[in-house]
C-alpha positions, 0 to 999 in steps of 0.5 A: 499499500501507498503511504498515508499523506497529510497536506497542510495548507498555509495562507499568506497575507495576500491570500495565496495558499501553498501546501506542505506534504507529509507522509506516514506509513500506511499502518498509521492510524488517524489518532496517531496522525492527528497527535503528530500534527497537533505537536508539529503545526506549532513547530512549522508556524514558528519558522514560517510567516504564512498562517496555517489554516488547514490540514487534511489527511489522505488514507490509502484504500483497497480498490475493488478488482476491476478490468484493465485500462481500455486500449487507446484511451488518453487519460487526459481527455476526460469529463468535468461534471458540475453539481449544484450545492449551497455555496456560491460556486458549483462543485466540480468532479473531473473524471480522466479518460472518459469512454468515447461512448459518452462523448457527444460532439466535441463538447458534451457528455451523454448523461442518459445511458444507465451506467452514467445515470448510476454513476451520477446518482452515487455522486449525489446520493452516495451509497446509502451510508455516505455521500460526497460533499463539497469543500465546505461539507455542503451536500452535492445537489443535482447535476448542473453540467457535463462537458468534455475536458482536457487536463494535462 
């Protein structure tokens, strides 16, 4: 498994943000990492000017078995989905390497096929126990747009 990553976000007086990344063994628990970050943030703050405003942890999860990558698919040619939510901005989700089946013309994504309906429903309502939220922990609402997108 990969290491567990902690991202510590700092913001300078001009509201520009940068992140420091720390990695821990995949055996580290959330409690151990929280303890470390609680002790470590004052140490980092003592040597830097920007204010530390957030720390986020990313755990490695077991991915269920799935098929090998589809041949001739460019992972940079994806789809960007925007969803309504309670914030001023829509919440976006980018998916790499969208299959040609779902591309309509040069811009749009077909959201009618059942596999796409199931995917979008899982984003909005979750799996019955948990559902995604936006950056402000607000529920994700209805799909606002689905377009083709190229990321480098």
